[in-house]
C-alpha positions as CSV (number, residue, x, y, z in Angstrom):
1,M,-68.5,62.2,70.0
2,R,-70.9,64.3,72.0
3,K,-72.7,67.3,70.6
4,L,-70.9,69.5,73.2
5,R,-67.6,68.7,71.5
6,Y,-69.1,69.6,68.2
7,L,-70.0,73.0,69.4
8,G,-66.5,73.5,70.7
9,L,-64.7,72.3,67.7
10,A,-66.7,74.0,65.0
11,A,-64.7,77.2,65.1
12,A,-61.5,75.2,64.7
13,G,-62.7,73.7,61.4
14,F,-63.0,70.0,62.4
15,L,-66.8,70.2,62.1
16,T,-68.9,72.7,60.2
17,A,-72.6,73.5,60.8
18,C,-74.5,73.6,57.6
19,G,-76.2,77.0,57.6
20,A,-75.3,79.6,54.9
21,P,-75.6,83.3,54.3
22,E,-78.8,84.3,52.6
23,V,-79.2,84.3,48.9
24,D,-79.6,87.8,47.5
25,E,-83.0,87.6,45.8
26,S,-82.2,90.7,43.7
27,L,-79.4,88.8,41.9
28,S,-80.7,87.1,38.8
29,S,-78.0,84.4,39.2
30,D,-79.0,83.6,42.8
31,T,-75.4,84.0,43.8
32,L,-74.6,82.3,47.1
33,M,-72.5,84.8,48.9
34,S,-70.5,82.2,50.8
35,T,-67.9,79.5,50.7
36,E,-69.0,77.8,53.9
37,S,-69.5,74.1,53.3
38,T,-70.0,70.6,54.8
39,V,-69.9,68.1,53.3
40,I,-69.8,66.3,50.0
41,V,-68.6,62.7,50.6
42,G,-66.5,61.7,47.6
43,S,-68.0,63.0,44.4
44,V,-71.3,65.0,44.2
45,D,-74.3,62.6,44.3
46,W,-77.6,64.5,44.3
47,K,-80.3,65.5,41.8
48,S,-83.0,68.0,41.5
49,S,-86.2,67.3,43.3
50,T,-88.1,68.0,40.1
51,L,-86.8,64.6,38.8
52,L,-88.5,62.7,41.6
53,A,-91.7,60.8,41.3
54,G,-94.2,59.0,43.6
55,T,-93.6,58.9,47.3
56,E,-90.2,60.5,47.2
57,A,-91.7,63.5,45.2
58,A,-94.5,63.8,47.8
59,R,-92.1,63.8,50.7
60,A,-89.8,66.3,49.0
61,S,-92.7,68.7,48.6
62,A,-92.9,69.2,52.4
63,V,-89.3,70.5,52.5
64,G,-88.4,74.1,51.9
65,Y,-85.9,77.0,51.8
66,I,-86.0,79.0,55.0
67,S,-84.9,82.6,54.7
68,I,-83.7,84.0,58.1
69,P,-83.3,87.8,57.5
70,A,-82.6,88.5,61.2
71,K,-79.4,86.6,60.8
72,G,-78.8,87.2,57.1
73,S,-78.7,83.5,56.5
74,R,-80.6,80.6,55.1
75,C,-81.2,76.9,56.0
76,T,-83.6,74.1,55.2
77,A,-86.9,73.4,57.0
78,W,-89.6,70.8,56.7
79,L,-93.2,70.5,57.7
80,V,-94.1,68.3,60.7
81,S,-97.7,69.5,60.8
82,D,-99.9,71.7,58.7
83,D,-98.4,74.8,60.2
84,V,-95.1,73.9,62.0
85,V,-91.7,73.6,60.4
86,I,-88.6,72.1,61.9
87,T,-85.1,73.5,61.3
88,N,-81.8,73.6,63.4
89,N,-81.2,75.6,66.6
90,H,-78.0,76.9,65.1
91,C,-80.2,78.4,62.3
92,V,-82.9,79.9,64.6
93,A,-81.9,79.8,68.3
94,R,-84.3,82.4,69.8
95,S,-87.5,84.4,69.0
96,G,-85.4,87.3,67.7
97,D,-83.8,85.1,65.1
98,A,-87.2,84.2,63.8
99,R,-88.3,87.7,63.0
100,G,-89.2,87.9,59.3
101,A,-88.5,84.2,58.8
102,K,-90.2,82.8,55.7
103,V,-90.3,79.5,53.9
104,S,-90.7,78.7,50.2
105,F,-91.6,75.1,49.3
106,N,-91.3,75.8,45.6
107,Y,-87.8,77.0,45.5
108,I,-87.1,74.4,42.8
109,D,-85.5,74.2,39.4
110,G,-87.7,75.8,36.7
111,V,-89.4,78.2,39.0
112,S,-88.3,81.9,38.8
113,S,-87.6,84.0,41.8
114,T,-90.8,86.0,41.2
115,A,-92.9,82.8,41.1
116,R,-91.7,81.4,44.4
117,I,-94.4,81.3,47.1
118,W,-93.4,82.4,50.6
119,Y,-95.1,81.6,53.9
120,D,-94.6,83.7,57.0
121,C,-93.0,81.2,59.5
122,S,-91.8,83.8,62.0
123,S,-93.7,82.6,65.0
124,F,-91.2,81.0,67.4
125,V,-92.6,77.8,69.1
126,Q,-89.7,76.1,70.9
127,T,-86.0,75.2,70.6
128,W,-84.0,72.3,71.9
129,K,-80.3,73.3,71.9
130,N,-79.2,69.8,72.9
131,L,-80.9,68.4,69.8
132,D,-80.0,71.4,67.6
133,M,-83.7,71.7,66.7
134,T,-86.2,74.5,66.5
135,A,-89.9,74.6,65.7
136,L,-91.6,77.6,64.0
137,R,-95.2,78.2,63.3
138,C,-96.3,79.3,59.8
139,A,-99.3,81.6,59.0
140,P,-101.8,80.6,56.3
141,L,-101.5,82.1,52.8
142,N,-104.7,82.6,50.8
143,G,-106.6,80.8,53.5
144,Q,-104.5,77.6,53.4
145,L,-101.7,76.4,55.7
146,P,-98.6,75.2,54.0
147,G,-99.1,71.6,55.1
148,Q,-102.5,71.6,53.5
149,V,-100.8,72.4,50.2
150,Y,-97.5,70.6,50.4
151,G,-98.1,67.8,52.9
152,K,-96.1,67.0,55.9
153,L,-93.5,64.5,57.1
154,T,-93.9,61.7,59.6
155,I,-91.1,60.9,62.1
156,A,-90.2,57.2,62.4
157,G,-91.0,55.3,65.6
158,T,-87.6,53.6,65.6
159,D,-84.1,54.8,64.7
160,A,-82.5,53.7,61.4
161,A,-80.0,50.8,61.6
162,T,-76.4,50.9,60.4
163,N,-76.3,50.3,56.6
164,A,-79.9,51.3,56.1
165,S,-80.7,53.2,52.9
166,I,-81.7,56.8,53.4
167,Y,-82.0,60.1,51.5
168,V,-81.7,63.7,52.5
169,V,-83.9,66.5,50.9
170,H,-82.3,69.9,51.2
171,Q,-81.9,73.3,49.5
172,N,-78.5,73.6,47.9
173,C,-76.1,73.5,45.0
174,D,-72.4,72.9,44.6
175,Y,-71.4,76.6,45.0
176,N,-67.8,75.7,45.7
177,T,-67.3,74.6,42.1
178,Q,-70.3,76.5,40.4
179,S,-70.1,80.1,41.5
180,G,-73.6,81.7,41.3
181,C,-75.6,78.5,41.3
182,A,-79.1,78.6,42.8
183,P,-79.7,76.5,46.0
184,T,-82.8,74.7,44.7
185,K,-84.3,71.6,46.3
186,K,-82.1,68.5,46.0
187,Y,-82.3,64.8,46.7
188,S,-79.2,63.1,48.1
189,P,-79.2,59.3,48.4
190,G,-77.0,57.4,50.8
191,S,-76.8,55.0,53.8
192,I,-76.4,55.1,57.5
193,M,-72.7,54.7,58.3
194,N,-73.1,54.4,62.1
195,A,-76.5,54.3,63.7
196,N,-74.9,55.4,67.1
197,F,-72.3,57.8,66.0
198,S,-72.8,59.8,69.2
199,S,-75.2,59.9,72.1
200,T,-77.6,61.8,69.9
201,D,-76.6,61.3,66.3
202,A,-76.4,58.8,63.4
203,S,-73.9,59.4,60.7
204,Y,-74.5,58.9,56.9
205,N,-72.8,59.5,53.6
206,A,-75.5,61.4,51.8
207,D,-74.2,64.7,50.4
208,T,-75.0,68.1,51.8
209,L,-73.4,71.6,51.9
210,G,-73.7,74.8,53.9
211,G,-77.4,75.7,53.7
212,S,-78.6,72.1,54.2
213,S,-78.9,72.6,58.0
214,G,-82.3,71.5,59.2
215,S,-82.9,68.9,56.4
216,P,-84.8,65.8,57.1
217,V,-83.0,62.4,56.6
218,L,-85.6,59.9,55.4
219,S,-85.7,56.1,55.2
220,A,-85.6,54.9,51.6
221,T,-88.0,52.2,52.5
222,T,-90.6,53.8,54.8
223,H,-90.0,57.4,53.7
224,E,-90.3,58.5,57.4
225,V,-87.9,61.0,59.0
226,V,-85.1,59.0,60.7
227,A,-82.8,62.0,61.6
228,L,-82.5,65.7,61.6
229,H,-79.4,66.8,59.6
230,H,-77.2,69.4,61.3
231,Y,-73.5,69.1,60.5
232,G,-70.7,67.5,58.5
233,F,-67.3,66.2,59.4
234,G,-64.0,66.9,57.9
235,G,-65.0,69.6,55.4
236,D,-62.2,71.1,53.2
237,S,-62.1,74.3,51.1
238,L,-64.3,72.6,48.5
239,G,-66.8,71.3,51.0
240,R,-65.5,67.7,50.7
241,G,-65.4,65.6,53.9
242,T,-66.0,62.2,55.4
243,H,-69.6,62.0,56.6
244,N,-72.7,63.9,57.7
245,S,-74.5,63.6,61.0
246,G,-78.1,64.0,62.2
247,V,-80.1,63.7,65.4
248,R,-81.9,60.4,65.6
249,A,-85.6,60.0,65.2
250,G,-86.4,58.8,68.7
251,L,-85.1,61.9,70.3
252,I,-86.8,64.2,67.8
253,K,-90.1,62.4,68.2
254,S,-90.0,62.5,72.0
255,A,-89.1,66.2,72.1
256,L,-91.9,67.2,69.7
257,A,-94.4,65.0,71.6
258,G,-93.7,67.2,74.6
259,I,-95.3,70.1,72.8
260,G,-98.1,68.2,71.3
261,L,-96.7,67.4,67.8
């Protein structure tokens, strides 16, 4: 299935992109004002990033919640260099969408809304609609760029094979069954279901929901980015579906190399 078909079918409900309306920071319960969702595969299988250790914890540190006030929405973003974050084109498609965009890398369990640290990531660098990918540049805070504080992710030189173990790091919670939950940073384990699901994508069974758009899919062995998550397939009213899908590493790596990343 080609990406163009995904764009055409999304409105019909066969596929659902994973952005979500912005969380209202004034609400102490961090209520997610949305029921948009894709997709949990089977039962929920994720855990808080605060429970991670070692390399997985270090990689998760470079992933954050991106607030997109120009669209009243949120997604997930991750650092590919000290000052550039990657998210989806359907989250930020043009420079106007990036106005006021900010990223918090400590939007995690146990950190209050007043203690979250936000970086201005409103500088539009480039977008690739065919890969559903956008790059934004972040300004330093207190003299430091975000990558100098939280690290950055490396994109794999080869695509992941079918059945390879992977994990997704994303900002979410199961708001379909827990109204008012906070979309803190989560770790979702899984495996590649089809390494060549489409001309651009690999499919996998790691869980995500609306708001996970732009998440990195990482190899469980090398901890390198093997895909850019962007949609789920077969979501129902509770956000349950059959699989998730992300753009393969080779295409991401080639596109970013074209702009010197």
